[in-house]
Each structure stands twice: as structure tokens, then as C-alpha cells.
TORKOL-4160 file (C-alpha; in steps of 0.2 Angstrom, whole numbers, padded with zeros to 4 digits, m for minus):
425
<pt num="1" X="0582" Y="0361" Z="0601"/>
<pt num="2" X="0563" Y="0360" Z="0597"/>
<pt num="3" X="0559" Y="0357" Z="0615"/>
<pt num="4" X="0570" Y="0372" Z="0620"/>
<pt num="5" X="0562" Y="0383" Z="0607"/>
<pt num="6" X="0544" Y="0379" Z="0613"/>
<pt num="7" X="0549" Y="0380" Z="0632"/>
<pt num="8" X="0558" Y="0397" Z="0630"/>
<pt num="9" X="0543" Y="0404" Z="0620"/>
<pt num="10" X="0530" Y="0399" Z="0633"/>
<pt num="11" X="0540" Y="0405" Z="0647"/>
<pt num="12" X="0543" Y="0422" Z="0639"/>
<pt num="13" X="0524" Y="0424" Z="0636"/>
<pt num="14" X="0521" Y="0420" Z="0654"/>
<pt num="15" X="0533" Y="0434" Z="0659"/>
<pt num="16" X="0522" Y="0446" Z="0649"/>
<pt num="17" X="0534" Y="0450" Z="0634"/>
<pt num="18" X="0526" Y="0456" Z="0618"/>
<pt num="19" X="0522" Y="0442" Z="0606"/>
<pt num="20" X="0535" Y="0448" Z="0593"/>
<pt num="21" X="0549" Y="0449" Z="0607"/>
<pt num="22" X="0544" Y="0432" Z="0614"/>
<pt num="23" X="0545" Y="0424" Z="0596"/>
<pt num="24" X="0562" Y="0433" Z="0592"/>
<pt num="25" X="0570" Y="0429" Z="0609"/>
<pt num="26" X="0564" Y="0411" Z="0610"/>
<pt num="27" X="0573" Y="0408" Z="0593"/>
<pt num="28" X="0589" Y="0417" Z="0599"/>
<pt num="29" X="0589" Y="0407" Z="0615"/>
<pt num="30" X="0586" Y="0390" Z="0606"/>
<pt num="31" X="0600" Y="0394" Z="0593"/>
<pt num="32" X="0612" Y="0401" Z="0606"/>
<pt num="33" X="0610" Y="0386" Z="0619"/>
<pt num="34" X="0605" Y="0371" Z="0609"/>
<pt num="35" X="0608" Y="0375" Z="0590"/>
<pt num="36" X="0624" Y="0374" Z="0579"/>
<pt num="37" X="0621" Y="0392" Z="0572"/>
<pt num="38" X="0628" Y="0409" Z="0576"/>
<pt num="39" X="0614" Y="0419" Z="0584"/>
<pt num="40" X="0617" Y="0433" Z="0572"/>
<pt num="41" X="0607" Y="0423" Z="0560"/>
<pt num="42" X="0591" Y="0427" Z="0570"/>
<pt num="43" X="0590" Y="0445" Z="0564"/>
<pt num="44" X="0594" Y="0440" Z="0547"/>
<pt num="45" X="0580" Y="0428" Z="0546"/>
<pt num="46" X="0568" Y="0441" Z="0554"/>
<pt num="47" X="0573" Y="0453" Z="0540"/>
<pt num="48" X="0571" Y="0440" Z="0527"/>
<pt num="49" X="0554" Y="0436" Z="0533"/>
<pt num="50" X="0549" Y="0454" Z="0530"/>
<pt num="51" X="0558" Y="0456" Z="0513"/>
<pt num="52" X="0543" Y="0449" Z="0504"/>
<pt num="53" X="0535" Y="0458" Z="0490"/>
<pt num="54" X="0517" Y="0452" Z="0495"/>
<pt num="55" X="0519" Y="0459" Z="0512"/>
<pt num="56" X="0521" Y="0477" Z="0505"/>
<pt num="57" X="0502" Y="0477" Z="0503"/>
<pt num="58" X="0500" Y="0477" Z="0522"/>
<pt num="59" X="0505" Y="0495" Z="0526"/>
<pt num="60" X="0496" Y="0501" Z="0511"/>
<pt num="61" X="0480" Y="0492" Z="0515"/>
<pt num="62" X="0481" Y="0499" Z="0533"/>
<pt num="63" X="0484" Y="0517" Z="0526"/>
<pt num="64" X="0470" Y="0515" Z="0514"/>
<pt num="65" X="0459" Y="0509" Z="0528"/>
<pt num="66" X="0463" Y="0524" Z="0539"/>
<pt num="67" X="0461" Y="0536" Z="0525"/>
<pt num="68" X="0443" Y="0530" Z="0521"/>
<pt num="69" X="0439" Y="0529" Z="0540"/>
<pt num="70" X="0444" Y="0547" Z="0544"/>
<pt num="71" X="0438" Y="0553" Z="0527"/>
<pt num="72" X="0420" Y="0550" Z="0532"/>
<pt num="73" X="0416" Y="0534" Z="0523"/>
<pt num="74" X="0411" Y="0524" Z="0539"/>
<pt num="75" X="0394" Y="0534" Z="0542"/>
<pt num="76" X="0390" Y="0534" Z="0523"/>
<pt num="77" X="0392" Y="0515" Z="0523"/>
<pt num="78" X="0381" Y="0513" Z="0538"/>
<pt num="79" X="0368" Y="0524" Z="0531"/>
<pt num="80" X="0368" Y="0513" Z="0515"/>
<pt num="81" X="0367" Y="0497" Z="0525"/>
<pt num="82" X="0352" Y="0505" Z="0536"/>
<pt num="83" X="0343" Y="0509" Z="0519"/>
<pt num="84" X="0346" Y="0491" Z="0512"/>
<pt num="85" X="0341" Y="0481" Z="0528"/>
<pt num="86" X="0335" Y="0493" Z="0541"/>
<pt num="87" X="0317" Y="0489" Z="0537"/>
<pt num="88" X="0317" Y="0471" Z="0541"/>
<pt num="89" X="0315" Y="0464" Z="0560"/>
<pt num="90" X="0331" Y="0468" Z="0568"/>
<pt num="91" X="0335" Y="0480" Z="0555"/>
<pt num="92" X="0348" Y="0491" Z="0564"/>
<pt num="93" X="0357" Y="0475" Z="0570"/>
<pt num="94" X="0357" Y="0468" Z="0553"/>
<pt num="95" X="0363" Y="0485" Z="0546"/>
<pt num="96" X="0378" Y="0483" Z="0558"/>
<pt num="97" X="0383" Y="0467" Z="0550"/>
<pt num="98" X="0381" Y="0473" Z="0533"/>
<pt num="99" X="0391" Y="0489" Z="0537"/>
<pt num="100" X="0406" Y="0478" Z="0544"/>
<pt num="101" X="0405" Y="0468" Z="0528"/>
<pt num="102" X="0406" Y="0484" Z="0517"/>
<pt num="103" X="0420" Y="0491" Z="0528"/>
<pt num="104" X="0429" Y="0475" Z="0529"/>
<pt num="105" X="0430" Y="0475" Z="0510"/>
<pt num="106" X="0440" Y="0491" Z="0511"/>
<pt num="107" X="0450" Y="0489" Z="0527"/>
<pt num="108" X="0455" Y="0470" Z="0527"/>
<pt num="109" X="0457" Y="0472" Z="0546"/>
<pt num="110" X="0446" Y="0466" Z="0560"/>
<pt num="111" X="0451" Y="0479" Z="0573"/>
<pt num="112" X="0449" Y="0493" Z="0561"/>
<pt num="113" X="0431" Y="0487" Z="0557"/>
<pt num="114" X="0426" Y="0486" Z="0575"/>
<pt num="115" X="0433" Y="0504" Z="0578"/>
<pt num="116" X="0425" Y="0511" Z="0562"/>
<pt num="117" X="0408" Y="0503" Z="0563"/>
<pt num="118" X="0407" Y="0501" Z="0582"/>
<pt num="119" X="0409" Y="0519" Z="0586"/>
<pt num="120" X="0394" Y="0523" Z="0576"/>
<pt num="121" X="0383" Y="0508" Z="0578"/>
<pt num="122" X="0385" Y="0504" Z="0597"/>
<pt num="123" X="0377" Y="0520" Z="0602"/>
<pt num="124" X="0363" Y="0518" Z="0589"/>
<pt num="125" X="0359" Y="0500" Z="0594"/>
<pt num="126" X="0358" Y="0506" Z="0613"/>
<pt num="127" X="0347" Y="0520" Z="0608"/>
<pt num="128" X="0336" Y="0508" Z="0598"/>
<pt num="129" X="0333" Y="0498" Z="0614"/>
<pt num="130" X="0345" Y="0484" Z="0611"/>
<pt num="131" X="0353" Y="0475" Z="0625"/>
<pt num="132" X="0371" Y="0481" Z="0627"/>
<pt num="133" X="0378" Y="0464" Z="0628"/>
<pt num="134" X="0370" Y="0459" Z="0612"/>
<pt num="135" X="0376" Y="0476" Z="0604"/>
<pt num="136" X="0394" Y="0474" Z="0608"/>
<pt num="137" X="0394" Y="0455" Z="0605"/>
<pt num="138" X="0387" Y="0458" Z="0587"/>
<pt num="139" X="0399" Y="0472" Z="0583"/>
<pt num="140" X="0415" Y="0463" Z="0590"/>
<pt num="141" X="0411" Y="0447" Z="0580"/>
<pt num="142" X="0405" Y="0455" Z="0564"/>
<pt num="143" X="0421" Y="0464" Z="0564"/>
<pt num="144" X="0430" Y="0447" Z="0560"/>
<pt num="145" X="0422" Y="0449" Z="0543"/>
<pt num="146" X="0437" Y="0462" Z="0539"/>
<pt num="147" X="0451" Y="0449" Z="0537"/>
<pt num="148" X="0439" Y="0436" Z="0528"/>
<pt num="149" X="0431" Y="0447" Z="0514"/>
<pt num="150" X="0444" Y="0453" Z="0501"/>
<pt num="151" X="0456" Y="0462" Z="0502"/>
<pt num="152" X="0461" Y="0453" Z="0518"/>
<pt num="153" X="0478" Y="0456" Z="0527"/>
<pt num="154" X="0477" Y="0439" Z="0534"/>
<pt num="155" X="0475" Y="0431" Z="0517"/>
<pt num="156" X="0490" Y="0441" Z="0510"/>
<pt num="157" X="0501" Y="0434" Z="0525"/>
<pt num="158" X="0495" Y="0416" Z="0521"/>
<pt num="159" X="0499" Y="0418" Z="0503"/>
<pt num="160" X="0516" Y="0425" Z="0506"/>
<pt num="161" X="0521" Y="0410" Z="0518"/>
<pt num="162" X="0513" Y="0396" Z="0508"/>
<pt num="163" X="0515" Y="0402" Z="0490"/>
<pt num="164" X="0496" Y="0401" Z="0487"/>
<pt num="165" X="0489" Y="0414" Z="0474"/>
<pt num="166" X="0483" Y="0430" Z="0483"/>
<pt num="167" X="0471" Y="0433" Z="0469"/>
<pt num="168" X="0463" Y="0416" Z="0471"/>
<pt num="169" X="0463" Y="0418" Z="0490"/>
<pt num="170" X="0454" Y="0435" Z="0488"/>
<pt num="171" X="0441" Y="0426" Z="0477"/>
<pt num="172" X="0439" Y="0412" Z="0489"/>
<pt num="173" X="0435" Y="0424" Z="0504"/>
<pt num="174" X="0419" Y="0430" Z="0496"/>
<pt num="175" X="0409" Y="0414" Z="0499"/>
<pt num="176" X="0414" Y="0412" Z="0518"/>
<pt num="177" X="0411" Y="0431" Z="0522"/>
<pt num="178" X="0394" Y="0430" Z="0514"/>
<pt num="179" X="0390" Y="0415" Z="0524"/>
<pt num="180" X="0395" Y="0422" Z="0540"/>
<pt num="181" X="0387" Y="0438" Z="0537"/>
<pt num="182" X="0370" Y="0429" Z="0532"/>
<pt num="183" X="0371" Y="0418" Z="0548"/>
<pt num="184" X="0374" Y="0434" Z="0559"/>
<pt num="185" X="0360" Y="0443" Z="0551"/>
<pt num="186" X="0348" Y="0428" Z="0553"/>
<pt num="187" X="0352" Y="0429" Z="0572"/>
<pt num="188" X="0348" Y="0447" Z="0572"/>
<pt num="189" X="0331" Y="0444" Z="0565"/>
<pt num="190" X="0327" Y="0430" Z="0577"/>
<pt num="191" X="0333" Y="0440" Z="0591"/>
<pt num="192" X="0323" Y="0455" Z="0586"/>
<pt num="193" X="0307" Y="0445" Z="0584"/>
<pt num="194" X="0309" Y="0436" Z="0601"/>
<pt num="195" X="0311" Y="0453" Z="0609"/>
<pt num="196" X="0298" Y="0462" Z="0599"/>
<pt num="197" X="0309" Y="0476" Z="0593"/>
<pt num="198" X="0299" Y="0488" Z="0581"/>
<pt num="199" X="0304" Y="0489" Z="0563"/>
<pt num="200" X="0310" Y="0504" Z="0554"/>
<pt num="201" X="0298" Y="0510" Z="0540"/>
<pt num="202" X="0303" Y="0505" Z="0522"/>
<pt num="203" X="0314" Y="0518" Z="0514"/>
<pt num="204" X="0307" Y="0530" Z="0501"/>
<pt num="205" X="0315" Y="0530" Z="0484"/>
<pt num="206" X="0323" Y="0547" Z="0488"/>
<pt num="207" X="0331" Y="0540" Z="0504"/>
<pt num="208" X="0338" Y="0525" Z="0494"/>
<pt num="209" X="0345" Y="0535" Z="0480"/>
<pt num="210" X="0353" Y="0548" Z="0493"/>
<pt num="211" X="0361" Y="0534" Z="0502"/>
<pt num="212" X="0368" Y="0526" Z="0487"/>
<pt num="213" X="0374" Y="0542" Z="0480"/>
<pt num="214" X="0383" Y="0547" Z="0496"/>
<pt num="215" X="0392" Y="0530" Z="0497"/>
<pt num="216" X="0396" Y="0526" Z="0479"/>
<pt num="217" X="0414" Y="0533" Z="0480"/>
<pt num="218" X="0418" Y="0521" Z="0495"/>
<pt num="219" X="0409" Y="0506" Z="0487"/>
<pt num="220" X="0419" Y="0509" Z="0471"/>
<pt num="221" X="0435" Y="0505" Z="0480"/>
<pt num="222" X="0433" Y="0486" Z="0481"/>
<pt num="223" X="0426" Y="0486" Z="0464"/>
<pt num="224" X="0441" Y="0495" Z="0458"/>
<pt num="225" X="0453" Y="0484" Z="0467"/>
<pt num="226" X="0446" Y="0467" Z="0463"/>
<pt num="227" X="0442" Y="0471" Z="0445"/>
<pt num="228" X="0460" Y="0477" Z="0443"/>
<pt num="229" X="0467" Y="0461" Z="0451"/>
<pt num="230" X="0456" Y="0449" Z="0441"/>
<pt num="231" X="0458" Y="0458" Z="0425"/>
<pt num="232" X="0477" Y="0458" Z="0427"/>
<pt num="233" X="0479" Y="0477" Z="0427"/>
<pt num="234" X="0489" Y="0476" Z="0443"/>
<pt num="235" X="0494" Y="0464" Z="0456"/>
<pt num="236" X="0487" Y="0463" Z="0474"/>
<pt num="237" X="0502" Y="0472" Z="0481"/>
<pt num="238" X="0500" Y="0486" Z="0468"/>
<pt num="239" X="0481" Y="0487" Z="0471"/>
<pt num="240" X="0485" Y="0491" Z="0489"/>
<pt num="241" X="0495" Y="0507" Z="0483"/>
<pt num="242" X="0480" Y="0511" Z="0471"/>
<pt num="243" X="0469" Y="0509" Z="0486"/>
<pt num="244" X="0479" Y="0523" Z="0496"/>
<pt num="245" X="0478" Y="0535" Z="0481"/>
<pt num="246" X="0460" Y="0532" Z="0480"/>
<pt num="247" X="0456" Y="0534" Z="0498"/>
<pt num="248" X="0466" Y="0550" Z="0499"/>
<pt num="249" X="0457" Y="0557" Z="0484"/>
<pt num="250" X="0440" Y="0553" Z="0490"/>
<pt num="251" X="0443" Y="0559" Z="0508"/>
<pt num="252" X="0451" Y="0575" Z="0502"/>
<pt num="253" X="0443" Y="0580" Z="0486"/>
<pt num="254" X="0426" Y="0572" Z="0487"/>
<pt num="255" X="0421" Y="0571" Z="0505"/>
<pt num="256" X="0433" Y="0585" Z="0510"/>
<pt num="257" X="0437" Y="0578" Z="0527"/>
<pt num="258" X="0455" Y="0576" Z="0525"/>
<pt num="259" X="0467" Y="0591" Z="0526"/>
<pt num="260" X="0485" Y="0592" Z="0530"/>
<pt num="261" X="0483" Y="0590" Z="0548"/>
<pt num="262" X="0472" Y="0575" Z="0546"/>
<pt num="263" X="0484" Y="0567" Z="0534"/>
<pt num="264" X="0498" Y="0569" Z="0546"/>
<pt num="265" X="0489" Y="0560" Z="0559"/>
<pt num="266" X="0483" Y="0546" Z="0548"/>
<pt num="267" X="0501" Y="0543" Z="0541"/>
<pt num="268" X="0507" Y="0542" Z="0560"/>
<pt num="269" X="0493" Y="0530" Z="0566"/>
<pt num="270" X="0495" Y="0519" Z="0550"/>
<pt num="271" X="0514" Y="0518" Z="0552"/>
<pt num="272" X="0512" Y="0513" Z="0570"/>
<pt num="273" X="0500" Y="0499" Z="0566"/>
<pt num="274" X="0509" Y="0493" Z="0551"/>
<pt num="275" X="0526" Y="0493" Z="0561"/>
<pt num="276" X="0518" Y="0483" Z="0575"/>
<pt num="277" X="0511" Y="0470" Z="0563"/>
<pt num="278" X="0527" Y="0469" Z="0553"/>
<pt num="279" X="0537" Y="0467" Z="0569"/>
<pt num="280" X="0526" Y="0452" Z="0573"/>
<pt num="281" X="0529" Y="0445" Z="0556"/>
<pt num="282" X="0547" Y="0446" Z="0558"/>
<pt num="283" X="0547" Y="0437" Z="0574"/>
<pt num="284" X="0535" Y="0424" Z="0568"/>
<pt num="285" X="0546" Y="0421" Z="0552"/>
<pt num="286" X="0561" Y="0418" Z="0562"/>
<pt num="287" X="0551" Y="0406" Z="0573"/>
<pt num="288" X="0544" Y="0397" Z="0558"/>
<pt num="289" X="0561" Y="0395" Z="0550"/>
<pt num="290" X="0568" Y="0387" Z="0566"/>
<pt num="291" X="0553" Y="0375" Z="0567"/>
<pt num="292" X="0557" Y="0370" Z="0549"/>
<pt num="293" X="0576" Y="0368" Z="0553"/>
<pt num="294" X="0572" Y="0356" Z="0567"/>
<pt num="295" X="0562" Y="0345" Z="0555"/>
<pt num="296" X="0545" Y="0348" Z="0564"/>
<pt num="297" X="0535" Y="0349" Z="0548"/>
<pt num="298" X="0540" Y="0332" Z="0542"/>
<pt num="299" X="0539" Y="0324" Z="0559"/>
<pt num="300" X="0521" Y="0331" Z="0561"/>
<pt num="301" X="0516" Y="0326" Z="0544"/>
<pt num="302" X="0522" Y="0308" Z="0546"/>
<pt num="303" X="0514" Y="0307" Z="0563"/>
<pt num="304" X="0497" Y="0313" Z="0557"/>
<pt num="305" X="0497" Y="0303" Z="0541"/>
<pt num="306" X="0502" Y="0287" Z="0550"/>
<pt num="307" X="0487" Y="0289" Z="0561"/>
<pt num="308" X="0474" Y="0293" Z="0548"/>
<pt num="309" X="0473" Y="0299" Z="0530"/>
<pt num="310" X="0455" Y="0304" Z="0531"/>
<pt num="311" X="0453" Y="0322" Z="0525"/>
<pt num="312" X="0438" Y="0324" Z="0536"/>
<pt num="313" X="0447" Y="0318" Z="0552"/>
<pt num="314" X="0463" Y="0329" Z="0547"/>
<pt num="315" X="0453" Y="0344" Z="0544"/>
<pt num="316" X="0444" Y="0342" Z="0561"/>
<pt num="317" X="0461" Y="0340" Z="0570"/>
<pt num="318" X="0468" Y="0355" Z="0561"/>
<pt num="319" X="0453" Y="0366" Z="0567"/>
<pt num="320" X="0456" Y="0360" Z="0585"/>
<pt num="321" X="0474" Y="0365" Z="0584"/>
<pt num="322" X="0471" Y="0382" Z="0576"/>
<pt num="323" X="0457" Y="0386" Z="0588"/>
<pt num="324" X="0468" Y="0382" Z="0603"/>
<pt num="325" X="0483" Y="0392" Z="0595"/>
<pt num="326" X="0471" Y="0407" Z="0592"/>
<pt num="327" X="0469" Y="0408" Z="0611"/>
<pt num="328" X="0488" Y="0412" Z="0613"/>
<pt num="329" X="0494" Y="0420" Z="0597"/>
<pt num="330" X="0488" Y="0434" Z="0587"/>
<pt num="331" X="0482" Y="0430" Z="0569"/>
<pt num="332" X="0497" Y="0436" Z="0560"/>
<pt num="333" X="0509" Y="0426" Z="0571"/>
<pt num="334" X="0498" Y="0410" Z="0571"/>
<pt num="335" X="0497" Y="0410" Z="0552"/>
<pt num="336" X="0516" Y="0412" Z="0549"/>
<pt num="337" X="0520" Y="0399" Z="0562"/>
<pt num="338" X="0507" Y="0386" Z="0558"/>
<pt num="339" X="0502" Y="0388" Z="0539"/>
<pt num="340" X="0519" Y="0381" Z="0533"/>
<pt num="341" X="0517" Y="0366" Z="0545"/>
<pt num="342" X="0499" Y="0361" Z="0541"/>
<pt num="343" X="0496" Y="0366" Z="0523"/>
<pt num="344" X="0508" Y="0353" Z="0515"/>
<pt num="345" X="0499" Y="0340" Z="0525"/>
<pt num="346" X="0482" Y="0346" Z="0520"/>
<pt num="347" X="0488" Y="0346" Z="0502"/>
<pt num="348" X="0493" Y="0328" Z="0504"/>
<pt num="349" X="0475" Y="0323" Z="0508"/>
<pt num="350" X="0468" Y="0333" Z="0494"/>
<pt num="351" X="0463" Y="0350" Z="0503"/>
<pt num="352" X="0465" Y="0364" Z="0490"/>
<pt num="353" X="0478" Y="0377" Z="0496"/>
<pt num="354" X="0465" Y="0391" Z="0494"/>
<pt num="355" X="0451" Y="0381" Z="0503"/>
<pt num="356" X="0464" Y="0378" Z="0517"/>
<pt num="357" X="0468" Y="0396" Z="0517"/>
<pt num="358" X="0451" Y="0401" Z="0521"/>
<pt num="359" X="0449" Y="0388" Z="0535"/>
<pt num="360" X="0465" Y="0395" Z="0542"/>
<pt num="361" X="0460" Y="0413" Z="0542"/>
<pt num="362" X="0442" Y="0409" Z="0549"/>
<pt num="363" X="0450" Y="0399" Z="0563"/>
<pt num="364" X="0461" Y="0413" Z="0568"/>
<pt num="365" X="0447" Y="0426" Z="0566"/>
<pt num="366" X="0439" Y="0416" Z="0580"/>
<pt num="367" X="0455" Y="0418" Z="0589"/>
<pt num="368" X="0452" Y="0437" Z="0588"/>
<pt num="369" X="0437" Y="0434" Z="0600"/>
<pt num="370" X="0445" Y="0423" Z="0613"/>
<pt num="371" X="0456" Y="0429" Z="0628"/>
<pt num="372" X="0470" Y="0431" Z="0633"/>
<pt num="373" X="0475" Y="0438" Z="0616"/>
<pt num="374" X="0459" Y="0441" Z="0607"/>
<pt num="375" X="0462" Y="0459" Z="0600"/>
<pt num="376" X="0444" Y="0462" Z="0595"/>
<pt num="377" X="0439" Y="0461" Z="0613"/>
<pt num="378" X="0450" Y="0474" Z="0619"/>
<pt num="379" X="0446" Y="0486" Z="0604"/>
<pt num="380" X="0427" Y="0483" Z="0609"/>
<pt num="381" X="0431" Y="0487" Z="0627"/>
<pt num="382" X="0437" Y="0504" Z="0621"/>
<pt num="383" X="0422" Y="0507" Z="0610"/>
<pt num="384" X="0409" Y="0502" Z="0623"/>
<pt num="385" X="0418" Y="0506" Z="0639"/>
<pt num="386" X="0413" Y="0489" Z="0645"/>
<pt num="387" X="0424" Y="0476" Z="0655"/>
<pt num="388" X="0432" Y="0462" Z="0646"/>
<pt num="389" X="0421" Y="0450" Z="0655"/>
<pt num="390" X="0405" Y="0459" Z="0649"/>
<pt num="391" X="0412" Y="0460" Z="0631"/>
<pt num="392" X="0416" Y="0442" Z="0631"/>
<pt num="393" X="0399" Y="0438" Z="0638"/>
<pt num="394" X="0390" Y="0447" Z="0624"/>
<pt num="395" X="0401" Y="0438" Z="0611"/>
<pt num="396" X="0398" Y="0420" Z="0616"/>
<pt num="397" X="0382" Y="0417" Z="0606"/>
<pt num="398" X="0390" Y="0424" Z="0591"/>
<pt num="399" X="0406" Y="0414" Z="0593"/>
<pt num="400" X="0395" Y="0399" Z="0592"/>
<pt num="401" X="0388" Y="0405" Z="0576"/>
<pt num="402" X="0406" Y="0407" Z="0570"/>
<pt num="403" X="0410" Y="0389" Z="0575"/>
<pt num="404" X="0395" Y="0383" Z="0565"/>
<pt num="405" X="0401" Y="0393" Z="0550"/>
<pt num="406" X="0418" Y="0386" Z="0552"/>
<pt num="407" X="0412" Y="0368" Z="0551"/>
<pt num="408" X="0402" Y="0372" Z="0535"/>
<pt num="409" X="0417" Y="0381" Z="0527"/>
<pt num="410" X="0428" Y="0366" Z="0532"/>
<pt num="411" X="0417" Y="0352" Z="0525"/>
<pt num="412" X="0408" Y="0361" Z="0510"/>
<pt num="413" X="0423" Y="0366" Z="0499"/>
<pt num="414" X="0411" Y="0374" Z="0487"/>
<pt num="415" X="0407" Y="0388" Z="0498"/>
<pt num="416" X="0425" Y="0394" Z="0496"/>
<pt num="417" X="0429" Y="0388" Z="0479"/>
<pt num="418" X="0415" Y="0393" Z="0468"/>
<pt num="419" X="0422" Y="0410" Z="0464"/>
<pt num="420" X="0440" Y="0405" Z="0462"/>
<pt num="421" X="0434" Y="0391" Z="0450"/>
<pt num="422" X="0423" Y="0403" Z="0441"/>
<pt num="423" X="0436" Y="0416" Z="0438"/>
<pt num="424" X="0452" Y="0405" Z="0436"/>
<pt num="425" X="0444" Y="0389" Z="0430"/>
């Protein structure tokens, strides 16, 4: 049945079916032709996969992201980032990375970050004289900070399928996000020095205070969310609902850019994005269930541990598996399918579930940058009006930086664990 499942899934993908449909139909074919179950169990397992309290946070965070994006937050975050780092060599490029980090701490989504920041910063980088390949590559890769920095939709999904604490995962995402952001900013500085780009003047006190004042409401959201989670005032799922109310209040009452017509459009687009993601989650949940029924996790665990019990070797093997999987599956599907298979093996060799969660999310963030399924590439094509080949060409140097960051995150657990250990002990 396992071989039939995998063969059916690969064949359906080659025929061009959407990923959620390929996952669901592959399970239905495997159960109907090779399994002892009634195929009616497939929609039941799909529903059970979505019937998870933690997953309720996903549509709320998507809605909060759209409220803050349409509500005028993106430009204010860009202005703040420019004031903070715009005066260093490569300052506009560095401000792009910092803006993605700020917006990612609100949206939790990689494509949303690319759209919100890229639509502002791509023209700004081109006007400043930056090479268009560099500009779109930087924006596309910096957008992957969205699912790494808390609150992260990818970490919510990982926590829901493995049972790991979402609060600890959120805390664990801070170190890797800061590392990746720092490496990207360093690359911007080196690039600007080599190309001789002029520096912006150091901001005046009034410019600094004005940028902080304009953005303080937006920056207050991650402080409110994470403070509420770690103080025990509300759960990560409840924090997503709080984010929606906060985002609507700021956009409508403070920035005054969300009226009834904008709210209707925001609800429609957010519902469409959330429905797509939850459909993928449903199909991947059924696929993961059938893998478990076939005994694949136990067999994989035995084969891996019989060959080696060295944590370093196993971590390297898992990175290769996840990077290759990221070529063909979106991050949500890949996490749901692979995390329940690989995390128990990682735990047996002493890799903390929170640490492994960040390794997983960073791997599949790289997958957002690689064809044929790399969603960030297609979003960046829309932002820049460039071809897929040109966008990928611009991304390649920064993907190399992501791989370096992944290796550091994998083999230096402290990068991930210092904050969870500090908060939770």
C-alpha cells in the first residue's frame, strides 16, 4: 500500500493536480485499491486533520497580516528600518531585510512579507541604483523571515502535528531569525562597498522620533502577542484573535486607512488564502495518517538508527531529505507529512523537539525559494514583473547564505534554545 500511495501521489503531481488534491486522491486510490479500509475514511481523516485548536490560529494570523498590510503599516515599518540602518553602507538594502523582519513578526507568512515589503522596496532599490537581480533576490529571500520569526504559521503547524509547545517554538524562532537577518544585512554591506553605492546621511533626531512615532502602533503588536503568550494571559491561538482586533483597530481608528469597503476586501482575500492553506493541511493530514498506518515511521526509524546513531549524521541526513522535499511540496504539506516521521527519530538521538522544529521550518523556508513549487519565486515575479529564471538567478547567492545559516542552526543548538531556556527554564 505504501508504494501505491507514493506512486499515485507522484503521478498525480506530474498530471498537474493541485497539491492538496494530489495528496487526497493519492490516499483515496491507495485505500481503495490496496488497503483494507472503506474509502469514506479519507474525508473523515481530512476533517480530523483540520479539527485542531492550534490550527485556528492560521486564519486569524492571515487576517491580522492583511489588516496591517492594507492598514498602512508596511510603509511605516520601511521608514523605521531606513532610519535605523539606512545610513550604513548598503543601507537601503539592509533596511529591506529589517523591514521583512519587522513585518514577519506580524504576518507569520513568507509570501505576505514579500508582497508587503517588496512592493515598496523593489522600486526604491532600483531607484537607488541597485542591480535588479540583487534587489529581487534580496526581497525574495528576506521574505522567508516571515515563517521563522514569531508568530509563525509554519511553527503553529509543526506544533499541531508533533505536540511541541507552540510558545516554546515561537521563542525558539527568535535566534534563527536574527541570525539569518544579520547574515543578509552583512551581505548587503559587502555588496554595497564593492559596488561603491553612496550612503544615506545619518538621520536627525527629529527624523528618528517621527519614524518611531509613526510605527509604534505596528511594533506594539508582536510585543502584545508574545508578552501575552509568555505571561500566560492568552494562548497562541487566542493571541491570533487578539492580533485581528488590534490590526483592525490600528488600521481603522489610528491610521484611518480601513473603511467598510477595504474591510470587505480584506476579509475576502484572507478567507481565500486561509481556505487554500487549510485544504492543503487537510490533504496532507490524510496522507500523513496513511503513512503512519503503513508503519512507515517505525520502519524509517529502524533503518536510520541501524545505520547510525550519530546525531550529527542524522541531522545532516534529515536536512538533505527536507531540502529535496521542499522542491516538490509547499511548506505546510511538507511539515505535516515529514515532521511526524522524522521528529521521533530526532528525539531518540537527543535533538530537542523545539530545536528540530526550527531546523524543519528553516529547511522548508529554503523550499519556498526553489522551483518547481517555490511560492516566493512566483510572488516575486508579480512584484518585479521579471521572469522566473531572472528571479531565481537573483536568489541564488542569498540561498547560499540561507544554507550557511541552516548549517549553523542545525549544529549550534544554542542559537535556537537560548530564549526558550531563558523563558521556560
